[in-house]
ZAMARGU-4260 file (C-alpha; in steps of 0.2 Angstrom, whole numbers, plus 5000, padded with zeros to 4 digits):
<rodrens>
0) 4835/4733/4947 | 4846/4748/4953 | 4839/4763/4963 | 4850/4778/4963 | 4845/4790/4976
5) 4854/4807/4982 | 4859/4798/4998 | 4861/4779/4994 | 4862/4766/4980 | 4851/4751/4981
10) 4851/4735/4972 | 4836/4724/4972 | 4840/4706/4965 | 4825/4696/4969 | 4828/4687/4986
15) 4844/4700/4989 | 4844/4718/4993 | 4859/4727/4994 | 4861/4746/5000 | 4877/4757/4999
20) 4880/4774/5006 | 4887/4788/4995 | 4905/4783/5000 | 4902/4767/4992 | 4902/4757/5008
25) 4888/4743/5011 | 4877/4747/5026 | 4863/4733/5024 | 4862/4718/5014 | 4846/4706/5015
30) 4849/4689/5009 | 4835/4675/5010 | 4830/4680/5028 | 4846/4685/5034 | 4851/4704/5037
35) 4868/4710/5038 | 4872/4727/5044 | 4889/4735/5043 | 4893/4746/5058 | 4903/4761/5057
40) 4919/4753/5063 | 4917/4740/5048 | 4911/4726/5058 | 4898/4715/5051 | 4882/4710/5061
45) 4870/4696/5058 | 4851/4697/5062 | 4839/4681/5059 | 4825/4672/5067 | 4826/4654/5074
50) 4809/4655/5083 | 4814/4671/5091 | 4825/4685/5085 | 4843/4682/5085 | 4859/4692/5082
55) 4877/4691/5082 | 4894/4699/5076 | 4902/4690/5062 | 4920/4684/5064 | 4933/4693/5054
60) 4933/4679/5040 | 4914/4678/5040 | 4914/4697/5037 | 4927/4696/5023 | 4917/4682/5014
65) 4900/4692/5014 | 4909/4708/5009 | 4917/4698/4995 | 4900/4692/4990 | 4892/4710/4991
70) 4906/4717/4980 | 4905/4703/4967 | 4886/4706/4965 | 4889/4725/4963 | 4902/4722/4950
75) 4889/4711/4940 | 4873/4721/4943 | 4878/4739/4946 | 4877/4749/4930 | 4878/4767/4934
80) 4896/4772/4931 | 4898/4784/4945 | 4890/4773/4957 | 4901/4758/4951 | 4916/4768/4955
85) 4910/4773/4972 | 4907/4754/4978 | 4921/4746/4968 | 4935/4756/4974 | 4933/4746/4990
90) 4941/4729/4995 | 4934/4717/5008 | 4949/4721/5019 | 4945/4740/5017 | 4927/4738/5022
95) 4933/4729/5038 | 4946/4741/5043 | 4942/4749/5059 | 4956/4762/5060 | 4946/4777/5053
100) 4932/4773/5066 | 4944/4773/5080 | 4952/4790/5075 | 4934/4797/5076 | 4929/4788/5091
105) 4943/4784/5103 | 4930/4777/5115 | 4917/4765/5108 | 4899/4772/5105 | 4888/4766/5118
110) 4869/4763/5118 | 4858/4773/5107 | 4839/4773/5105 | 4833/4765/5089 | 4827/4780/5081
115) 4843/4787/5083 | 4853/4773/5073 | 4855/4784/5059 | 4859/4800/5068 | 4878/4807/5068
120) 4884/4803/5085 | 4896/4816/5093 | 4903/4811/5110 | 4901/4828/5120 | 4905/4817/5135
125) 4913/4801/5138 | 4906/4788/5150 | 4891/4791/5162 | 4888/4803/5176 | 4879/4789/5187
130) 4888/4773/5180 | 4881/4762/5195 | 4865/4754/5187 | 4865/4736/5192 | 4861/4730/5175
135) 4873/4741/5164 | 4889/4736/5158 | 4892/4749/5143 | 4903/4761/5152 | 4913/4752/5164
140) 4928/4754/5155 | 4929/4773/5154 | 4927/4787/5166 | 4914/4801/5164 | 4923/4817/5157
145) 4917/4831/5145 | 4926/4838/5130 | 4932/4856/5129 | 4924/4865/5115 | 4941/4865/5106
150) 4942/4845/5108 | 4924/4844/5104 | 4927/4854/5089 | 4941/4842/5082 | 4930/4827/5086
155) 4917/4833/5074 | 4929/4836/5061 | 4936/4818/5063 | 4918/4811/5063 | 4914/4821/5047
160) 4930/4814/5039 | 4924/4796/5043 | 4906/4798/5036 | 4912/4808/5020 | 4896/4807/5010
165) 4889/4795/5019 | 4883/4809/5030 | 4869/4810/5018 | 4861/4795/5026 | 4861/4802/5043
170) 4847/4812/5051 | 4850/4823/5066 | 4864/4823/5079 | 4864/4812/5095 | 4874/4819/5109
175) 4883/4806/5117 | 4888/4797/5128 | 4877/4790/5142 | 4871/4806/5150 | 4878/4822/5141
180) 4863/4832/5145 | 4869/4831/5163 | 4881/4845/5160 | 4876/4862/5165 | 4883/4878/5157
185) 4898/4868/5148 | 4884/4861/5137 | 4880/4877/5129 | 4896/4880/5119 | 4896/4862/5113
190) 4878/4864/5107 | 4883/4880/5097 | 4897/4870/5090 | 4885/4857/5083 | 4874/4870/5077
195) 4888/4878/5066 | 4893/4860/5060 | 4875/4854/5057 | 4864/4869/5055 | 4845/4866/5057
200) 4848/4847/5062 | 4838/4841/5077 | 4848/4836/5093 | 4844/4821/5103 | 4852/4815/5119
205) 4850/4805/5135 | 4845/4812/5152 | 4842/4804/5169 | 4828/4808/5181 | 4840/4813/5196
210) 4850/4826/5185 | 4834/4832/5176 | 4825/4837/5192 | 4839/4848/5198 | 4837/4859/5183
215) 4826/4875/5182 | 4812/4873/5169 | 4819/4888/5159 | 4835/4877/5156 | 4826/4866/5144
220) 4820/4882/5134 | 4839/4887/5132 | 4843/4871/5125 | 4828/4871/5114 | 4834/4887/5107
225) 4851/4879/5103 | 4844/4864/5093 | 4839/4851/5107 | 4823/4843/5100 | 4821/4826/5110
230) 4826/4820/5127 | 4826/4801/5131 | 4822/4796/5148 | 4828/4778/5154 | 4814/4777/5167
235) 4815/4757/5165 | 4800/4754/5176 | 4786/4763/5186 | 4788/4751/5201 | 4799/4759/5214
240) 4806/4744/5222 | 4811/4737/5206 | 4819/4753/5201 | 4829/4753/5217 | 4834/4735/5214
245) 4841/4741/5198 | 4851/4754/5207 | 4844/4769/5198 | 4841/4784/5208 | 4826/4793/5212
250) 4807/4788/5212 | 4797/4784/5196 | 4784/4797/5201 | 4798/4810/5198 | 4795/4808/5180
255) 4780/4818/5181 | 4787/4835/5184 | 4801/4833/5174 | 4791/4828/5158 | 4780/4843/5160
260) 4794/4854/5161 | 4803/4846/5145 | 4785/4847/5136 | 4783/4865/5141 | 4800/4869/5134
265) 4794/4862/5117 | 4804/4846/5117 | 4798/4829/5113 | 4802/4814/5125 | 4808/4796/5122
270) 4802/4786/5137 | 4812/4769/5139 | 4805/4754/5149 | 4814/4737/5150 | 4802/4723/5148
275) 4807/4708/5158 | 4817/4717/5171 | 4816/4709/5188 | 4811/4693/5180 | 4796/4683/5186
280) 4797/4690/5204 | 4793/4708/5197 | 4783/4704/5182 | 4766/4709/5188 | 4770/4724/5198
285) 4782/4730/5185 | 4769/4728/5171 | 4755/4736/5180 | 4764/4751/5188 | 4774/4756/5172
290) 4757/4757/5163 | 4749/4767/5176 | 4764/4779/5176 | 4763/4780/5157 | 4745/4785/5159
295) 4750/4800/5170 | 4764/4807/5159 | 4759/4821/5147 | 4764/4813/5131 | 4758/4817/5114
300) 4759/4811/5096 | 4777/4817/5094 | 4783/4808/5109 | 4790/4790/5109 | 4788/4774/5121
305) 4801/4761/5119 | 4799/4744/5126 | 4817/4737/5127 | 4817/4718/5130 | 4828/4715/5145
310) 4845/4706/5142 | 4854/4701/5157 | 4873/4703/5156 | 4882/4690/5167 | 4896/4702/5172
315) 4884/4714/5180 | 4878/4716/5199 | 4861/4712/5193 | 4867/4695/5187 | 4872/4690/5205
320) 4854/4693/5211 | 4850/4676/5202 | 4832/4683/5198 | 4822/4669/5188 | 4820/4676/5171
325) 4804/4677/5161 | 4802/4660/5151 | 4794/4670/5136 | 4801/4687/5134 | 4795/4689/5117
330) 4777/4685/5123 | 4779/4697/5137 | 4784/4710/5126 | 4769/4707/5114 | 4758/4709/5130
335) 4765/4726/5133 | 4762/4731/5116 | 4744/4725/5116 | 4742/4735/5132 | 4750/4751/5124
340) 4742/4750/5107 | 4726/4760/5112 | 4736/4775/5116 | 4746/4774/5100
</rodrens>
């Protein structure tokens, strides 16, 4: 069965489901318990379960094989003439070609909150203002720098060219990189550029406690007027000793006045906590004090709490601490979910 939507083409073939954007590129393929997702750079990523959730990036040859399979299925089952032309103009090699992506994003896209995966990512900055968190390896290859309005405008045009009609799948604009909202007055003309290119689209972005507390409460109202709608705070933990161990500045309690200021400006908040950080040594205090902090935050139904399973990167200062990890991270995650469910 084919389902033709304004923003996408879907094929449902029993135990296989294929999804294509309006440029004809596959972005999701489900096959007998395996989920393949195409990234903007053309790479293909596999998600599956073997007891616990697993994921990996496919090799070039593996990706080409899957792309051949997807195109062959589309050729047999896709009947609408226009949608066939959109999909079948691609080759497996063309789908894997990363050059258009690199033209739009000279620096790779860093981490994104889950609800922003289908946002248009615009890099107002590269890197992270702090870039010293003990657990983070995302921005070690780049300095923090901001784009001028002229360079940002060119970047927006390159991103729009990359997306083409695939933009129809996107909802909102995520202002990257790691801490773009740390900018002061230079942020304003960049938000104006976003508003011109994406009128009416909500703008999202990361903010750290240390930077946020330095801003006047009225600042957030100015950003709201320019389209900012959600701010993500990587609190990581409510336990101050663990936060210091993670080498993040500030104290967890400093989230209280910042979240109040954001909410008074009409912004929604995404709070991120890392389940499993600190391993066995910090497990109880991390859980107890993080939940206590959440109970004090003035969060409403429009706000989000993300429980991020902590994955230790062996090339970070955190790894050198040699903390004993939790034996059952998935089980610990479910413990946190059950504890938060009454607030949902």
